Structure formats: structure tokens, C-alpha cells
C-alpha positions as CSV (number, residue, x, y, z in Angstrom):
1,X,0.0,0.0,0.0
2,X,1.3,3.5,-0.8
3,X,2.0,6.3,1.6
4,X,-0.9,8.3,0.1
5,X,-3.3,5.4,0.4
6,X,-2.7,5.2,4.1
7,X,-4.2,8.7,4.3
8,X,-7.4,7.5,2.6
9,X,-6.7,8.3,-1.1
10,X,-5.5,5.3,-3.1
11,X,-2.9,6.2,-5.7
12,X,-3.8,5.2,-9.3
13,X,-1.7,5.4,-12.4
14,X,-3.7,6.0,-15.6
15,X,-1.8,5.3,-18.8
16,X,-3.1,6.1,-22.3
17,X,-1.1,7.2,-25.3
18,X,-3.7,9.9,-25.8
19,X,-2.8,12.2,-22.9
20,X,-6.2,14.0,-23.0
21,X,-7.9,10.6,-22.3
22,X,-5.5,9.8,-19.5
23,X,-6.0,13.3,-17.9
24,X,-9.8,13.2,-18.3
25,X,-9.9,9.8,-16.5
26,X,-7.4,10.9,-13.8
27,X,-9.4,14.1,-13.1
28,X,-12.6,12.1,-12.8
29,X,-10.9,9.6,-10.4
30,X,-9.5,12.5,-8.4
31,X,-13.1,13.8,-8.1
32,X,-14.1,10.3,-6.8
33,X,-11.5,10.3,-4.0
34,X,-8.5,8.8,-5.7
35,X,-5.0,10.3,-6.1
36,X,-4.7,9.6,-9.8
37,X,-1.7,10.4,-12.1
38,X,-2.1,10.6,-15.9
39,X,0.7,9.5,-18.2
40,X,0.8,9.3,-22.0
41,X,4.2,7.5,-22.2
42,X,4.2,3.8,-21.4
43,X,7.9,3.9,-21.0
44,X,7.6,6.6,-18.3
45,X,4.8,4.5,-16.8
46,X,7.1,1.5,-16.6
47,X,9.8,3.5,-14.9
48,X,7.4,5.1,-12.4
49,X,5.9,1.8,-11.5
50,X,9.3,0.8,-10.3
51,X,10.1,4.1,-8.5
52,X,6.7,5.0,-6.9
53,X,4.1,3.2,-5.0
54,X,0.8,3.0,-6.8
55,X,-2.2,1.0,-5.5
56,X,-3.6,0.4,-8.9
57,X,-2.8,0.7,-12.6
58,X,-5.3,1.6,-15.3
59,X,-3.8,1.2,-18.8
60,X,-4.8,1.2,-22.4
61,X,-4.0,-2.0,-24.1
62,X,-2.7,-0.7,-27.4
63,X,0.1,1.8,-27.2
64,X,3.3,2.4,-29.0
65,X,6.6,1.1,-27.5
66,X,5.4,-0.7,-24.4
67,X,1.8,-1.9,-24.7
68,X,-0.7,-2.4,-21.9
69,X,0.0,-6.1,-21.8
70,X,3.7,-5.5,-21.1
71,X,2.8,-2.9,-18.5
72,X,0.6,-5.5,-16.9
73,X,3.5,-7.9,-16.7
74,X,5.9,-5.3,-15.3
75,X,3.3,-4.3,-12.7
76,X,2.8,-8.0,-11.7
77,X,6.6,-8.5,-11.3
78,X,7.0,-5.3,-9.2
79,X,3.9,-5.6,-7.1
80,X,1.9,-8.8,-7.7
81,X,-0.9,-7.6,-5.4
82,X,-1.4,-4.3,-7.4
83,X,-4.7,-4.6,-9.4
84,X,-4.6,-3.7,-13.1
85,X,-7.5,-2.6,-15.2
86,X,-7.1,-2.7,-18.9
87,X,-8.9,-0.4,-21.3
88,X,-9.4,-1.3,-24.9
89,X,-11.4,-0.6,-28.1
90,X,-13.9,-3.2,-29.1
91,X,-11.7,-4.5,-31.9
92,X,-9.1,-5.4,-29.3
93,X,-11.3,-7.7,-27.3
94,X,-9.0,-10.7,-27.7
95,X,-6.2,-8.8,-26.1
96,X,-8.4,-7.8,-23.2
97,X,-9.3,-11.4,-22.6
98,X,-5.7,-12.4,-22.8
99,X,-4.9,-9.6,-20.2
100,X,-7.3,-11.3,-17.8
101,X,-5.5,-14.5,-18.3
102,X,-2.3,-12.7,-17.5
103,X,-3.7,-11.3,-14.2
104,X,-5.6,-8.1,-15.0
105,X,-8.5,-7.6,-12.5
106,X,-10.9,-6.4,-15.2
107,X,-11.1,-4.8,-18.7
108,X,-13.3,-2.0,-19.9
109,X,-14.3,-1.5,-23.6
110,X,-14.0,2.1,-24.8
111,X,-16.1,4.2,-24.6
112,X,-17.1,3.5,-21.0
113,X,-18.5,5.6,-18.2
114,X,-16.3,6.9,-15.4
115,X,-18.6,5.3,-12.9
116,X,-17.8,1.8,-14.3
117,X,-14.1,2.5,-13.8
118,X,-14.7,3.8,-10.3
119,X,-16.8,0.7,-9.5
120,X,-14.1,-1.8,-10.7
121,X,-11.3,0.1,-9.1
122,X,-13.0,0.1,-5.7
123,X,-13.7,-3.7,-6.1
124,X,-10.1,-4.3,-7.1
125,X,-8.7,-2.3,-4.2
126,X,-11.1,-4.0,-1.8
127,X,-10.0,-7.4,-3.0
128,X,-6.3,-6.5,-2.7
129,X,-6.9,-5.2,0.8
130,X,-8.7,-8.4,1.8
131,X,-5.8,-10.5,0.4
132,X,-3.2,-8.5,2.4
133,X,-5.3,-8.9,5.6
134,X,-5.6,-12.6,5.0
135,X,-1.8,-12.9,4.6
136,X,-1.3,-10.9,7.8
137,X,-3.7,-13.0,9.8
138,X,-2.2,-16.2,8.4
139,X,1.3,-15.1,9.5
140,X,-0.1,-14.2,12.9
141,X,-1.7,-17.7,13.2
142,X,1.5,-19.5,12.1
143,X,3.6,-17.4,14.7
144,X,1.1,-18.2,17.4
145,X,1.0,-21.9,16.6
146,X,4.8,-22.0,17.1
147,X,4.6,-20.6,20.6
148,X,4.6,-22.9,23.6
149,X,1.2,-24.1,24.8
150,X,-0.5,-22.2,27.6
151,X,0.8,-18.9,26.2
152,X,-2.3,-16.7,25.5
153,X,-0.3,-14.2,23.5
154,X,-2.0,-15.5,20.3
155,X,-5.4,-14.6,21.7
156,X,-4.1,-11.1,22.7
157,X,-2.5,-10.6,19.3
158,X,-5.6,-11.9,17.4
159,X,-7.9,-9.6,19.4
160,X,-5.6,-6.6,18.6
161,X,-5.6,-7.5,14.9
162,X,-9.4,-7.8,14.8
163,X,-9.8,-4.6,16.7
164,X,-7.4,-2.7,14.5
165,X,-9.1,-3.9,11.3
166,X,-12.5,-3.1,12.6
167,X,-11.5,0.5,12.9
168,X,-10.9,0.9,9.2
């Protein structure tokens, strides 16, 4: 999770080789409570994915140089838990389906409504958060199981985890 997301605004990178499209989507996402960054260069996007912490990636599928499928792969290597949503024109539906096979959370066919993107981003980020919490709780359980019997620190730890998560 990024530093910004800890303050309530998930960071989202929006990449489209048409800057006006990326900016329009980023502006709309910002209006819906996200901290969105618009990029037109897929090369710059690949670099920034490695340098900055983004909670989600929204990318066009067909772009020059590095296409959306390659950005998806780069994102999955750098942060496997980061959800990716792919945008595509109807004629590129095969590529969108392949992106799902490669790990994209969802794809949207252009033109689409901003509300659709917001809906799927929220679902993707919720699913990512739930997976992180499950991993955290699983680790706590494993640690507790390795402690000597009669030690109630697991119960104390589990209660504090549940209490902390219920405050979110």
C-alpha cells in the first residue's frame, strides 16, 4: 500500500497514449476520492511503477513502444498484489481477454462511463486489501502456533488485529 493510500486516497496510475484521455480519467478519479496520475508515455509509466508506490494501474491495451500487456507484466513483477484494469477498443477484445489470463483484474471496452471504472477500481482495491489482511492474519496464526502451549499471546494478538481492522 502506498503512503498516500494510508491517508485515505488510493494512488492510481492512468496510462493512455492519448494524454487527453488519461488526464480526463485521472481528473474524474480524483473527483471520486483517488489520487490519480495521468501518463501518456508507457515507457515513463514502466519506470514510475518501479520508482513510486501505486495502489492500482489503469492502462490502455494498445500503445506504442510498451503496450498495456507489457505494463501489466511489469506491474505484476514489481507488485503482484497491485490490481490492473485494462482499457481497450472493441476491436481489441481478444487482447483484453488475454490480459485477464495474465492477471488483470478487469477490462473495460471504450467508450465506458467513469462510474464503471470507479466501481471496478473500488472492487479491485477491496479485493487487494482483503488478500493483504488474510496474509497478515495467516502469518499471525503461524507465529502463534509455534509458541509454547499455555501462552495466551496469540489470543491477545488476534484480538488486537481484529480490533485494528474493525476501525478501518
